[in-house]
Backbone of each chain as ProteinMPNN parsed JSONL, in Angstrom:
{"seq_chain_A": "MASQHEQALSVKELRTQFPSVVERLSHGQDFIVIHRSKPIARLSPYASRRAPADALKFFAKPPKRLRFRSKKSAVQLVRDER", "coords_chain_A": {"N_chain_A": [[52.473, 63.304, 67.708], [53.116, 61.205, 64.939], [53.841, 61.445, 61.745], [51.414, 60.608, 59.942], [52.053, 59.628, 57.19], [53.903, 57.885, 54.923], [57.558, 57.229, 55.209], [60.349, 57.076, 53.219], [63.033, 53.809, 52.997], [66.307, 53.087, 53.864], [67.859, 49.694, 52.313], [70.452, 50.015, 54.4], [70.169, 52.19, 56.015], [68.259, 50.925, 57.549], [69.717, 48.289, 58.29], [71.515, 50.068, 59.938], [70.767, 52.274, 61.266], [69.063, 50.344, 63.095], [67.21, 50.338, 65.698], [66.747, 52.956, 65.986], [65.009, 53.192, 63.667], [62.608, 51.611, 64.898], [61.733, 52.605, 66.348], [61.1, 54.679, 65.917], [58.628, 53.578, 64.877], [57.52, 52.866, 66.861], [55.755, 55.006, 67.251], [53.816, 55.744, 65.102], [55.657, 55.96, 63.527], [55.889, 55.359, 59.803], [57.131, 54.174, 56.918], [58.219, 53.201, 54.014], [60.165, 50.406, 52.09], [63.867, 50.818, 50.669], [65.186, 49.104, 47.651], [68.134, 48.677, 45.896], [67.488, 51.238, 44.364], [64.69, 50.448, 44.112], [61.621, 51.265, 45.318], [60.71, 47.985, 47.721], [59.183, 47.017, 49.969], [56.659, 47.406, 52.432], [57.092, 48.942, 55.649], [55.292, 49.424, 58.699], [53.368, 49.852, 61.843], [52.461, 47.749, 63.896], [49.36, 46.483, 62.82], [48.095, 49.471, 62.481], [47.235, 50.017, 60.338], [44.787, 51.315, 58.367], [41.738, 49.65, 56.581], [42.208, 50.131, 53.03], [39.992, 50.158, 51.764], [37.841, 52.134, 52.832], [39.211, 53.983, 52.565], [39.0, 53.61, 49.727], [35.476, 54.358, 49.389], [34.416, 56.594, 50.992], [36.364, 58.806, 48.894], [34.812, 57.951, 46.888], [31.867, 59.233, 46.774], [32.38, 61.455, 48.542], [31.536, 63.096, 51.652], [28.45, 65.325, 51.745], [29.113, 68.434, 52.56], [31.584, 69.231, 51.665], [31.372, 69.581, 48.533], [31.677, 70.768, 45.679], [30.856, 72.808, 43.317], [32.536, 75.032, 39.632], [33.44, 76.459, 37.489], [35.605, 76.483, 36.137], [37.001, 73.016, 35.275], [37.917, 70.518, 36.787], [40.474, 69.705, 36.001], [41.688, 71.771, 35.105], [41.497, 72.808, 37.37], [43.094, 71.781, 38.937], [45.994, 72.242, 36.814], [46.322, 75.149, 37.553], [47.185, 75.526, 39.807], [49.342, 73.313, 39.393]], "CA_chain_A": [[51.848, 62.968, 66.816], [53.759, 60.766, 64.823], [53.766, 61.825, 60.734], [50.369, 58.755, 59.141], [52.888, 59.499, 55.95], [55.155, 56.677, 55.19], [59.047, 57.795, 54.879], [61.965, 56.237, 52.408], [63.806, 53.977, 54.465], [67.032, 52.218, 52.889], [68.103, 48.271, 53.41], [71.195, 50.183, 54.571], [69.541, 52.038, 57.469], [66.725, 49.525, 58.246], [70.555, 47.316, 58.942], [72.338, 50.084, 60.469], [69.413, 52.756, 62.303], [66.88, 49.483, 63.165], [67.084, 50.851, 66.658], [66.196, 54.208, 65.4], [63.131, 53.465, 63.204], [61.72, 50.874, 66.307], [61.658, 53.403, 67.699], [59.535, 55.424, 65.331], [57.497, 52.72, 64.468], [56.174, 52.751, 68.523], [55.154, 57.235, 67.361], [53.418, 55.751, 64.425], [55.905, 56.409, 61.621], [55.329, 54.308, 58.215], [57.901, 53.656, 55.762], [58.724, 51.924, 52.572], [61.623, 49.566, 52.348], [63.815, 51.341, 49.185], [66.613, 48.36, 47.873], [68.636, 49.345, 44.725], [65.905, 51.785, 43.802], [62.752, 50.286, 44.316], [60.453, 50.17, 47.114], [60.412, 46.525, 48.132], [57.805, 47.247, 51.362], [56.217, 48.706, 53.161], [57.343, 48.939, 56.596], [54.224, 49.598, 59.122], [53.889, 49.981, 63.586], [51.704, 46.503, 63.783], [47.53, 46.53, 62.829], [47.708, 50.829, 62.547], [46.803, 51.218, 58.661], [43.329, 51.645, 58.199], [41.876, 49.304, 55.104], [42.182, 50.791, 52.07], [38.493, 50.269, 51.64], [37.67, 53.312, 53.936], [40.13, 55.137, 51.783], [38.098, 54.649, 48.512], [34.783, 54.934, 49.253], [35.18, 58.271, 50.774], [36.513, 59.657, 48.05], [33.746, 57.464, 45.591], [30.396, 59.807, 47.794], [32.546, 62.404, 49.145], [31.007, 64.489, 52.0], [28.315, 66.736, 50.858], [29.54, 69.48, 53.331], [32.956, 69.03, 50.764], [31.288, 68.479, 47.106], [31.729, 72.031, 45.078], [30.793, 74.039, 41.96], [33.044, 75.586, 39.897], [33.461, 76.859, 35.922], [36.531, 75.939, 35.808], [38.0, 71.303, 35.024], [38.828, 69.674, 37.604], [41.946, 69.453, 35.217], [41.919, 72.938, 35.328], [41.743, 73.938, 38.912], [44.658, 71.696, 39.393], [46.662, 72.96, 36.28], [46.453, 76.304, 38.799], [48.1, 74.505, 41.524], [51.505, 73.12, 39.025]], "C_chain_A": [[52.582, 62.327, 65.882], [53.204, 60.891, 63.055], [53.003, 60.493, 60.098], [51.374, 58.247, 57.52], [53.637, 58.413, 55.849], [56.524, 57.378, 54.649], [59.589, 57.063, 54.197], [63.103, 55.729, 54.176], [64.438, 53.044, 53.373], [67.498, 51.022, 53.304], [68.828, 49.346, 53.778], [71.241, 50.651, 55.625], [68.495, 51.7, 57.407], [67.537, 49.039, 58.93], [71.35, 48.688, 60.136], [71.605, 51.116, 61.29], [68.624, 51.514, 62.883], [66.405, 50.506, 64.859], [66.135, 52.941, 66.8], [64.445, 53.725, 64.971], [62.603, 52.136, 64.628], [61.612, 51.714, 66.521], [60.449, 54.42, 67.436], [58.947, 54.897, 65.172], [56.496, 52.768, 65.881], [55.702, 54.458, 68.492], [54.584, 56.172, 66.265], [53.632, 56.042, 62.71], [55.766, 54.974, 60.824], [56.543, 53.586, 57.867], [58.157, 52.562, 54.658], [60.29, 51.67, 52.159], [62.419, 50.053, 51.245], [64.958, 50.162, 49.367], [66.623, 49.24, 46.56], [67.578, 49.995, 44.36], [65.537, 52.032, 43.728], [62.363, 50.011, 45.823], [60.302, 48.91, 47.22], [59.108, 46.363, 49.335], [58.029, 47.792, 52.405], [56.142, 48.007, 55.101], [56.653, 49.5, 57.718], [54.255, 49.363, 60.584], [52.387, 48.224, 62.895], [50.461, 47.339, 63.66], [47.663, 48.551, 63.332], [46.856, 50.989, 61.083], [45.358, 50.671, 59.228], [43.131, 50.705, 57.041], [41.381, 50.747, 54.19], [40.122, 50.742, 51.115], [37.726, 51.022, 52.249], [37.532, 54.346, 52.859], [38.946, 55.079, 50.004], [36.124, 54.612, 48.579], [34.572, 56.178, 50.031], [35.838, 58.8, 49.379], [35.144, 59.292, 46.377], [31.89, 58.068, 45.794], [31.634, 60.524, 48.398], [31.623, 63.092, 50.299], [29.949, 65.246, 51.699], [28.645, 67.759, 51.028], [30.927, 69.61, 51.973], [32.328, 68.81, 49.098], [31.561, 70.349, 46.969], [31.216, 71.78, 44.075], [32.003, 74.938, 41.441], [33.102, 75.973, 37.666], [34.687, 76.328, 35.49], [36.311, 73.956, 36.243], [38.412, 71.158, 36.104], [40.522, 69.302, 37.159], [41.984, 70.6, 35.421], [42.036, 73.357, 36.56], [43.381, 73.348, 39.131], [46.11, 71.984, 38.728], [46.684, 74.191, 37.134], [47.411, 76.252, 39.341], [49.319, 73.699, 40.873], [52.119, 74.294, 38.416]], "O_chain_A": [[53.295, 63.296, 65.619], [52.075, 60.423, 62.913], [53.642, 59.492, 59.776], [51.437, 57.157, 56.95], [54.067, 57.97, 56.914], [56.456, 58.073, 53.636], [59.323, 55.919, 54.565], [63.533, 56.222, 55.219], [63.873, 52.45, 52.454], [67.669, 50.91, 54.518], [68.049, 50.287, 53.625], [71.978, 50.147, 56.473], [67.654, 52.548, 57.108], [67.209, 48.909, 60.109], [71.751, 48.233, 61.207], [71.844, 50.811, 62.459], [67.444, 51.738, 63.153], [65.397, 51.204, 64.967], [65.355, 53.618, 67.469], [63.345, 53.81, 65.515], [61.843, 52.844, 65.289], [60.987, 51.627, 67.578], [59.479, 54.82, 68.08], [57.914, 55.565, 65.214], [55.27, 52.728, 65.981], [55.363, 55.065, 69.508], [55.135, 55.155, 66.688], [52.997, 56.199, 61.667], [55.581, 53.837, 61.258], [56.919, 52.558, 58.428], [58.238, 51.334, 54.681], [61.233, 52.442, 51.983], [61.717, 49.789, 50.269], [65.576, 49.97, 50.415], [65.805, 50.064, 46.152], [66.616, 49.321, 43.989], [65.256, 53.191, 43.421], [62.547, 49.261, 46.782], [59.351, 48.62, 46.494], [58.242, 45.489, 49.297], [58.918, 48.347, 53.05], [55.492, 47.091, 55.602], [57.38, 50.416, 58.102], [55.187, 48.616, 60.884], [51.79, 47.974, 61.848], [50.324, 48.472, 64.123], [47.321, 48.875, 64.469], [46.042, 51.873, 60.815], [45.018, 49.923, 60.144], [44.105, 50.667, 56.289], [40.701, 51.751, 54.399], [39.52, 51.265, 50.177], [36.588, 50.552, 52.278], [36.651, 55.081, 52.414], [38.392, 55.998, 49.402], [35.587, 54.933, 47.519], [34.588, 57.078, 49.192], [34.971, 59.578, 48.98], [34.802, 59.96, 45.402], [30.923, 57.572, 45.216], [32.069, 59.624, 49.116], [30.773, 63.802, 49.763], [30.41, 66.268, 51.189], [28.682, 68.481, 50.031], [30.712, 70.66, 51.368], [32.818, 67.887, 48.446], [31.623, 71.084, 47.955], [31.024, 70.609, 43.748], [32.608, 75.597, 42.287], [32.492, 75.248, 36.879], [34.737, 75.711, 34.425], [35.664, 73.578, 37.22], [39.432, 71.766, 36.43], [41.43, 68.801, 37.821], [42.644, 70.653, 36.459], [42.734, 74.343, 36.799], [44.42, 73.966, 39.363], [47.149, 72.029, 39.386], [47.763, 73.988, 37.69], [48.419, 76.956, 39.302], [50.257, 73.391, 41.609], [53.324, 74.301, 38.164]]}, "seq_chain_B": "MEKITVDSSVFVSSFLETDTFHKESAYFFQELQSREILIVEPIIVLLEILNVLTKTGKKDLSVVLRAFAGYHTLPVDQYMIEEAIFTFGKCHLKTSDNLVVWCASVSESTLISWDARLLREAGKLVVAKKPTEYMKEEGYNSQKSEHQ", "coords_chain_B": {"N_chain_B": [[49.079, 41.852, 42.545], [47.493, 44.733, 41.167], [47.988, 47.359, 40.888], [47.907, 51.306, 42.03], [48.831, 55.104, 40.458], [46.778, 57.279, 41.271], [45.827, 61.231, 39.773], [46.041, 64.049, 40.481], [43.608, 65.554, 39.727], [41.672, 63.159, 39.226], [41.366, 62.896, 42.313], [40.395, 65.299, 42.819], [37.556, 66.311, 40.611], [35.938, 64.212, 41.89], [35.149, 65.591, 43.605], [33.713, 67.821, 42.347], [31.449, 69.101, 41.1], [30.239, 69.672, 39.087], [32.014, 68.373, 37.642], [32.785, 67.429, 33.772], [33.91, 64.993, 34.412], [32.837, 64.272, 36.669], [31.158, 61.751, 37.961], [31.895, 59.541, 36.369], [34.286, 59.877, 37.896], [33.408, 59.102, 40.429], [32.45, 57.024, 39.986], [35.158, 55.404, 39.081], [36.699, 54.823, 41.736], [34.535, 54.161, 43.816], [34.463, 51.17, 42.228], [37.609, 50.411, 41.97], [37.2, 49.156, 44.816], [36.097, 46.742, 44.662], [38.785, 45.104, 43.836], [41.504, 43.869, 44.514], [44.127, 45.912, 45.369], [46.01, 48.371, 45.014], [47.256, 51.37, 46.596], [49.863, 53.835, 45.416], [50.717, 56.921, 46.414], [51.922, 60.566, 45.17], [53.126, 62.962, 47.42], [52.197, 65.241, 47.403], [50.072, 64.681, 45.954], [49.062, 64.934, 47.139], [47.927, 67.619, 48.685], [47.981, 68.626, 46.743], [45.391, 68.664, 46.664], [43.561, 68.641, 48.933], [44.26, 72.218, 48.896], [42.462, 73.126, 46.702], [40.664, 72.24, 47.398], [40.566, 73.932, 50.2], [40.779, 76.187, 48.922], [38.099, 76.53, 48.047], [36.863, 77.378, 49.949], [36.728, 75.501, 52.173], [36.143, 73.445, 54.992], [38.259, 71.945, 57.637], [39.698, 69.766, 57.075], [39.889, 66.85, 57.858], [39.041, 64.523, 57.492], [39.735, 64.142, 54.872], [42.788, 63.825, 54.992], [42.488, 61.913, 56.737], [40.915, 59.959, 54.763], [42.725, 59.631, 52.743], [45.201, 58.871, 54.511], [44.526, 55.543, 54.096], [45.903, 55.194, 51.878], [48.778, 54.124, 49.478], [52.043, 56.513, 50.778], [54.131, 58.587, 49.198], [57.232, 60.352, 49.909], [58.4, 63.825, 49.561], [61.024, 64.032, 49.462], [65.073, 63.535, 50.817], [65.638, 61.279, 48.822], [63.617, 61.345, 46.684], [64.199, 63.443, 45.35], [66.778, 62.924, 44.583], [65.838, 60.788, 42.892], [64.244, 61.378, 41.522], [65.153, 63.112, 39.2], [66.462, 62.956, 37.46], [64.298, 61.697, 36.208], [62.274, 64.371, 35.199], [64.049, 64.354, 32.78], [62.904, 63.445, 30.806], [60.225, 63.392, 30.32], [58.209, 66.32, 28.794], [57.185, 67.926, 30.695], [56.277, 69.9, 33.908], [56.834, 70.557, 37.219], [55.652, 69.114, 39.182], [54.487, 67.527, 38.09], [55.624, 66.149, 37.554], [56.674, 65.062, 39.1], [54.624, 62.873, 40.134], [54.464, 61.522, 37.565], [57.014, 60.484, 38.543], [55.813, 58.753, 40.429], [55.133, 57.018, 40.282], [56.055, 55.277, 38.032], [58.337, 54.665, 39.297], [57.253, 53.128, 41.485], [56.222, 50.968, 39.713], [53.597, 51.345, 38.92], [50.087, 51.697, 37.086], [49.896, 55.202, 35.959], [46.931, 57.711, 37.305], [44.397, 59.365, 35.524], [42.622, 61.836, 34.36], [44.103, 64.261, 33.225], [44.614, 64.554, 29.87], [47.514, 65.346, 28.576], [48.84, 65.208, 30.059], [48.93, 62.604, 30.439], [49.298, 62.171, 28.632], [51.81, 62.513, 27.855], [53.347, 61.067, 30.136], [53.36, 59.214, 29.596], [55.397, 58.279, 28.57], [57.609, 57.248, 29.895], [55.718, 55.055, 31.784], [53.11, 52.954, 31.759], [49.706, 54.77, 31.093], [46.568, 56.029, 31.214], [42.845, 57.25, 31.14], [41.088, 57.175, 33.917], [38.341, 55.796, 32.622], [39.504, 54.146, 30.763], [41.359, 52.516, 31.743], [39.673, 51.422, 33.897], [38.115, 49.515, 32.256], [39.814, 48.197, 29.682], [41.103, 46.983, 32.274], [38.98, 44.814, 33.17], [36.59, 46.067, 34.085], [33.568, 46.756, 35.817], [32.068, 47.29, 32.048], [30.682, 48.097, 30.274], [29.169, 51.046, 32.395], [31.264, 52.163, 32.47], [31.436, 53.853, 31.224], [30.881, 57.069, 29.929], [28.223, 58.722, 31.899]], "CA_chain_B": [[48.106, 43.164, 42.74], [47.105, 46.218, 40.642], [49.58, 49.335, 40.932], [48.085, 52.337, 40.757], [48.74, 55.501, 40.683], [45.431, 57.856, 40.841], [46.269, 62.143, 40.005], [44.727, 64.741, 42.187], [42.709, 65.783, 38.476], [40.875, 62.165, 39.439], [40.113, 63.02, 42.98], [39.366, 66.309, 42.383], [37.25, 65.379, 39.885], [34.666, 63.652, 42.66], [34.7, 66.702, 44.833], [33.643, 68.929, 42.358], [30.254, 68.408, 40.88], [30.32, 70.831, 37.43], [32.699, 68.089, 36.354], [31.948, 66.487, 32.418], [33.63, 63.201, 34.901], [31.875, 63.634, 37.988], [29.596, 60.182, 37.935], [33.494, 58.535, 36.394], [35.501, 59.987, 38.489], [32.792, 58.511, 41.128], [32.57, 55.877, 40.208], [36.012, 54.24, 39.492], [36.474, 54.631, 42.947], [33.305, 52.764, 43.945], [34.67, 50.501, 40.92], [37.933, 49.873, 42.712], [37.071, 48.655, 46.371], [36.187, 45.562, 44.413], [39.707, 45.415, 43.939], [42.566, 43.747, 45.801], [44.523, 47.013, 44.326], [47.335, 49.066, 45.776], [47.69, 53.118, 45.425], [50.689, 55.139, 45.324], [50.404, 58.432, 45.859], [53.435, 61.608, 46.222], [52.217, 63.076, 48.695], [52.302, 65.784, 46.006], [48.496, 65.252, 45.168], [47.277, 65.43, 48.531], [48.961, 68.765, 49.331], [47.002, 70.093, 45.744], [43.386, 68.272, 46.86], [43.324, 69.794, 49.967], [44.83, 73.115, 48.23], [42.161, 72.836, 46.098], [39.446, 72.474, 49.106], [40.192, 75.091, 50.607], [40.864, 77.619, 48.109], [36.421, 76.091, 47.183], [36.46, 77.892, 51.246], [36.379, 74.205, 52.865], [36.7, 74.027, 56.512], [37.805, 71.019, 58.726], [39.755, 68.844, 56.013], [40.886, 66.153, 58.311], [38.001, 63.553, 56.359], [40.545, 64.034, 53.556], [43.605, 63.407, 55.537], [42.132, 60.378, 57.558], [41.018, 58.875, 54.014], [44.455, 59.542, 52.303], [45.482, 57.611, 55.207], [44.747, 54.42, 53.719], [47.062, 54.745, 50.65], [50.774, 53.416, 50.071], [51.894, 57.736, 50.554], [55.92, 57.77, 48.905], [57.481, 62.019, 50.175], [58.465, 64.577, 48.667], [62.126, 63.529, 50.917], [65.78, 64.111, 49.487], [65.39, 60.133, 48.092], [62.638, 60.971, 45.946], [65.096, 64.084, 45.382], [67.376, 62.563, 43.582], [65.194, 59.866, 42.27], [62.552, 61.91, 40.374], [66.122, 64.044, 38.76], [66.122, 61.119, 36.293], [62.119, 61.542, 35.445], [61.776, 65.071, 35.146], [64.794, 65.416, 31.592], [61.973, 62.625, 29.856], [58.761, 64.316, 30.057], [57.987, 67.302, 29.072], [56.054, 68.212, 32.261], [56.269, 71.12, 35.712], [57.178, 69.851, 38.311], [54.968, 69.209, 40.02], [53.509, 66.911, 36.92], [56.671, 65.094, 37.537], [56.977, 64.022, 40.557], [53.039, 62.399, 39.749], [54.834, 61.178, 36.977], [57.751, 59.689, 39.256], [55.72, 57.995, 41.641], [54.214, 55.608, 38.855], [57.622, 54.826, 37.376], [59.123, 54.361, 40.538], [56.825, 52.242, 41.807], [56.132, 50.194, 39.212], [52.554, 51.069, 39.168], [49.28, 52.746, 36.619], [49.508, 56.459, 36.589], [45.239, 57.393, 36.256], [44.088, 60.943, 34.707], [42.022, 63.016, 33.675], [44.36, 64.896, 32.015], [45.331, 64.33, 28.048], [48.22, 66.126, 28.376], [49.576, 64.848, 31.159], [48.602, 61.077, 30.193], [50.744, 62.019, 26.532], [54.014, 62.595, 28.437], [54.005, 60.646, 31.049], [52.568, 57.479, 28.378], [56.67, 57.813, 27.582], [57.434, 56.73, 30.463], [54.87, 54.803, 32.111], [51.746, 52.694, 31.077], [49.685, 56.202, 31.64], [45.497, 56.249, 31.548], [42.101, 58.055, 31.736], [40.017, 56.328, 34.357], [37.397, 54.988, 31.94], [40.286, 53.181, 30.397], [41.821, 51.693, 32.944], [38.668, 49.868, 33.939], [37.431, 48.698, 30.869], [40.879, 47.245, 30.607], [41.128, 45.617, 33.323], [37.709, 44.165, 32.873], [35.974, 46.438, 35.054], [31.802, 47.115, 33.867], [32.572, 48.28, 30.674], [29.188, 49.052, 29.8], [28.315, 51.244, 33.65], [32.329, 53.201, 33.366], [31.269, 55.377, 30.041], [30.401, 58.095, 30.004], [26.71, 58.733, 32.028]], "C_chain_B": [[48.323, 44.122, 41.202], [47.587, 46.915, 41.79], [48.872, 50.64, 40.679], [48.664, 53.814, 41.304], [47.535, 57.152, 39.511], [46.061, 59.793, 40.92], [45.499, 62.594, 40.308], [43.906, 65.236, 41.256], [41.443, 64.769, 39.088], [40.258, 62.155, 40.36], [39.627, 64.61, 42.743], [37.939, 66.368, 42.024], [35.182, 65.193, 41.253], [33.864, 64.199, 43.895], [33.676, 67.703, 43.858], [31.76, 68.398, 41.174], [29.468, 68.122, 39.344], [31.587, 69.392, 36.885], [32.162, 67.576, 35.007], [32.537, 64.972, 33.716], [33.155, 62.992, 36.089], [31.545, 62.038, 38.544], [31.551, 59.644, 36.902], [33.692, 58.574, 36.798], [35.273, 58.966, 40.297], [32.67, 56.868, 41.425], [33.445, 54.211, 40.137], [36.517, 54.676, 40.998], [35.866, 53.739, 44.032], [33.298, 51.056, 43.115], [36.044, 49.443, 41.521], [38.22, 49.226, 44.344], [36.439, 47.251, 45.958], [37.357, 44.752, 44.141], [40.887, 44.925, 45.575], [43.167, 45.397, 45.415], [44.939, 48.554, 45.116], [47.912, 50.281, 45.092], [48.64, 53.768, 46.037], [50.839, 55.962, 45.457], [51.559, 59.718, 46.275], [52.377, 61.857, 47.171], [51.874, 64.892, 47.768], [50.631, 66.202, 45.862], [48.121, 65.619, 46.704], [47.318, 66.771, 48.435], [47.486, 69.866, 48.186], [45.49, 69.205, 45.939], [43.253, 68.968, 47.817], [43.688, 71.783, 49.999], [43.559, 73.456, 47.508], [40.362, 73.333, 47.111], [39.045, 73.604, 49.941], [40.301, 76.49, 50.244], [38.955, 78.494, 47.229], [35.814, 77.13, 48.62], [35.812, 76.437, 51.755], [37.142, 74.04, 53.794], [37.177, 72.483, 56.515], [38.265, 69.812, 57.333], [40.001, 67.44, 56.642], [40.071, 64.974, 57.885], [39.215, 63.241, 55.311], [41.829, 63.567, 53.988], [44.036, 62.222, 56.143], [42.433, 59.212, 55.902], [42.25, 59.002, 53.316], [45.511, 59.25, 52.737], [45.834, 55.675, 54.898], [45.579, 53.756, 52.259], [48.415, 54.984, 50.873], [51.46, 55.547, 49.571], [53.627, 58.27, 50.404], [55.755, 60.21, 49.097], [57.964, 61.997, 49.661], [60.246, 64.619, 50.004], [63.841, 63.045, 49.114], [66.22, 62.247, 48.637], [64.824, 60.309, 46.716], [63.508, 62.12, 45.267], [65.681, 63.865, 43.825], [66.863, 61.371, 42.621], [65.068, 60.43, 40.384], [63.946, 63.324, 39.87], [65.718, 63.121, 37.012], [64.785, 60.811, 34.955], [62.526, 63.37, 34.422], [62.581, 65.325, 33.057], [63.634, 64.19, 30.557], [60.965, 62.953, 29.891], [58.717, 65.932, 30.216], [56.545, 68.003, 30.13], [56.951, 69.305, 32.893], [56.635, 70.116, 36.778], [56.828, 68.744, 39.216], [54.024, 67.919, 38.874], [54.452, 65.624, 37.134], [56.864, 63.913, 38.24], [55.388, 62.933, 40.897], [53.787, 60.814, 39.581], [56.283, 59.498, 37.939], [57.863, 57.961, 40.009], [54.857, 56.877, 40.842], [55.4, 55.604, 38.381], [58.425, 53.836, 38.798], [58.988, 53.597, 41.714], [56.109, 51.187, 40.994], [53.962, 50.121, 38.924], [51.684, 52.822, 37.507], [48.944, 54.126, 36.321], [47.541, 56.802, 35.595], [44.982, 58.4, 36.816], [43.609, 61.436, 33.721], [42.388, 64.412, 32.592], [45.152, 64.562, 30.489], [46.104, 64.841, 28.261], [49.486, 65.402, 29.24], [49.628, 62.959, 31.107], [49.994, 60.784, 29.133], [52.665, 61.884, 27.106], [54.098, 61.873, 29.642], [54.22, 59.047, 30.792], [54.321, 57.635, 27.912], [57.803, 57.725, 28.795], [56.796, 55.312, 32.053], [53.345, 54.337, 31.617], [50.79, 54.059, 32.037], [47.935, 55.797, 31.383], [44.318, 56.812, 31.918], [41.52, 56.737, 32.933], [39.478, 54.754, 33.624], [38.233, 53.841, 31.265], [40.245, 52.494, 30.839], [40.409, 50.96, 32.933], [37.728, 49.113, 32.856], [38.981, 47.426, 30.605], [41.509, 46.329, 31.343], [40.656, 44.713, 33.614], [36.784, 44.51, 34.033], [34.504, 46.628, 34.086], [31.966, 47.919, 33.025], [31.113, 49.69, 30.664], [28.49, 50.294, 31.357], [30.156, 52.41, 33.962], [32.199, 53.867, 32.661], [30.823, 56.437, 30.668], [29.126, 58.271, 30.877], [25.729, 59.715, 31.509]], "O_chain_B": [[49.256, 44.039, 40.403], [47.556, 46.964, 43.019], [48.967, 51.201, 39.588], [48.979, 53.851, 42.494], [47.452, 57.647, 38.387], [46.72, 60.026, 41.933], [44.374, 62.136, 40.509], [42.94, 65.614, 41.919], [40.375, 65.29, 39.412], [39.085, 61.782, 40.342], [38.456, 64.903, 42.5], [37.098, 66.464, 42.917], [34.068, 65.713, 41.317], [32.927, 63.888, 44.63], [32.847, 68.371, 44.475], [31.372, 67.299, 40.778], [28.765, 67.286, 38.776], [32.006, 69.471, 35.73], [30.978, 67.245, 35.058], [31.75, 64.047, 33.916], [33.009, 61.886, 36.609], [31.866, 61.521, 39.614], [32.302, 59.468, 37.861], [33.864, 57.448, 37.265], [36.114, 58.445, 41.03], [32.731, 56.036, 42.33], [33.21, 53.054, 40.486], [37.22, 55.425, 40.32], [36.379, 52.937, 44.813], [32.518, 50.12, 43.29], [35.934, 48.221, 41.614], [39.309, 48.925, 44.832], [36.222, 46.509, 46.916], [37.105, 43.548, 44.173], [41.03, 45.272, 46.747], [42.215, 46.123, 45.128], [44.26, 49.465, 45.59], [48.525, 50.483, 44.044], [48.424, 54.294, 47.13], [51.332, 56.417, 44.424], [51.996, 59.851, 47.418], [51.333, 61.325, 47.548], [50.757, 65.33, 48.043], [50.075, 67.293, 45.734], [47.241, 66.311, 47.217], [46.289, 67.12, 47.856], [46.718, 70.811, 48.369], [44.601, 69.332, 45.097], [42.77, 70.084, 47.625], [43.396, 72.492, 50.962], [43.448, 74.65, 47.785], [39.53, 74.225, 47.28], [37.965, 74.083, 50.286], [40.066, 77.533, 50.855], [38.591, 79.504, 46.627], [34.681, 77.611, 48.584], [34.597, 76.241, 51.747], [38.352, 74.264, 53.823], [36.715, 71.723, 55.663], [37.422, 69.149, 56.728], [40.412, 66.673, 55.771], [40.867, 64.043, 58.01], [39.525, 62.083, 55.031], [42.182, 62.662, 53.232], [45.124, 61.648, 56.206], [43.273, 58.339, 55.684], [42.904, 57.978, 53.514], [46.575, 59.213, 52.119], [46.74, 54.909, 55.227], [45.782, 52.634, 51.795], [49.056, 55.58, 51.739], [51.385, 55.943, 48.408], [54.317, 58.333, 51.421], [54.899, 61.016, 48.731], [58.385, 61.03, 49.027], [60.33, 65.175, 51.099], [63.912, 62.715, 47.93], [67.19, 62.218, 47.88], [65.26, 59.707, 45.735], [63.677, 61.682, 44.129], [65.404, 64.239, 42.685], [67.527, 61.076, 41.627], [65.378, 60.225, 39.21], [63.665, 64.475, 40.204], [64.978, 62.936, 36.046], [64.505, 60.289, 33.876], [62.939, 63.436, 33.264], [62.05, 66.056, 32.222], [63.813, 64.337, 29.349], [60.553, 62.547, 28.804], [59.005, 66.628, 31.189], [55.37, 68.357, 30.033], [58.092, 69.572, 32.516], [56.571, 68.887, 36.791], [57.459, 67.841, 39.764], [52.863, 67.617, 39.15], [54.152, 64.444, 36.952], [57.064, 62.701, 38.165], [55.283, 62.337, 41.969], [53.883, 59.797, 40.268], [56.328, 58.269, 37.891], [58.615, 56.999, 40.164], [53.998, 56.071, 41.199], [55.688, 56.784, 38.582], [58.846, 52.693, 38.977], [59.803, 53.342, 42.601], [55.342, 50.47, 41.636], [53.269, 49.112, 38.796], [52.102, 53.918, 37.133], [47.746, 54.404, 36.382], [47.058, 56.545, 34.492], [45.108, 58.665, 38.011], [43.972, 61.507, 32.547], [41.763, 65.122, 31.803], [46.363, 64.368, 30.385], [45.425, 65.866, 28.328], [50.674, 65.193, 28.995], [50.394, 62.274, 31.785], [50.919, 59.999, 28.919], [53.811, 61.489, 26.891], [55.12, 62.124, 30.281], [54.827, 58.133, 31.352], [54.589, 57.082, 26.845], [58.914, 58.184, 28.534], [57.472, 54.91, 33.001], [52.524, 55.14, 31.175], [51.0, 54.332, 33.219], [48.058, 54.573, 31.329], [44.332, 57.064, 33.123], [41.599, 55.535, 32.679], [39.756, 53.561, 33.751], [37.759, 52.708, 31.192], [39.382, 51.622, 30.731], [40.087, 50.09, 32.124], [36.82, 48.285, 32.926], [39.155, 46.311, 31.098], [42.177, 45.313, 31.148], [41.22, 43.769, 34.167], [36.282, 43.683, 34.794], [34.22, 46.661, 32.888], [32.017, 49.14, 33.166], [30.789, 50.866, 30.827], [27.262, 50.38, 31.363], [30.395, 53.098, 34.954], [32.74, 54.935, 32.947], [30.451, 56.571, 31.834], [28.452, 57.471, 30.228], [24.526, 59.554, 31.716]]}, "name": "protein", "num_of_chains": 2, "seq": "MASQHEQALSVKELRTQFPSVVERLSHGQDFIVIHRSKPIARLSPYASRRAPADALKFFAKPPKRLRFRSKKSAVQLVRDERMEKITVDSSVFVSSFLETDTFHKESAYFFQELQSREILIVEPIIVLLEILNVLTKTGKKDLSVVLRAFAGYHTLPVDQYMIEEAIFTFGKCHLKTSDNLVVWCASVSESTLISWDARLLREAGKLVVAKKPTEYMKEEGYNSQKSEHQ"}
């Protein structure tokens, strides 16, 4: 199963490797198209992306089984990972 | 369309019931649903969230992965490394912090975090705010966005 995460793709790669890009799209790959070092567009398989509202709703009220308590703050927990 | 990069501290806070900003974090994500908004995230943020949850003994985190699929996720790849190098010298931050700042910079997004140090350093390169500040300045319901 292809990754659901986006992959950077330059305009040059889009031009020169288009058949390969189409092939990867068919397997569910998403792309961020880069032009002059800036992301300018998202390229995704048609109708494959979920609505962002679902993603926001999830973090507004995470499932109870995933919530937890700690003596540390969220900032400290993230700091521990960096 | 508004564009934001949300730091791991806000996501983790939404899971952490004892966090000072837990209610504000939940309210922040709730209020974003009312707007047309683009959320751009470096993949490192998802990895950090999953790692924190795993360390608290949580299992079957596929729902988190599915929720994150609704965001625009920038991978750590050759392009990111080449671009992020320029960010490193401008902010006195650790590598992962810098990748978050890079993501906000390259996508021209507002960086949202509860981490005061990250906000201070990131402010040298991008617009960086706490969720409460962002909601107040962008015209969300400011009464509810204050500490509850």
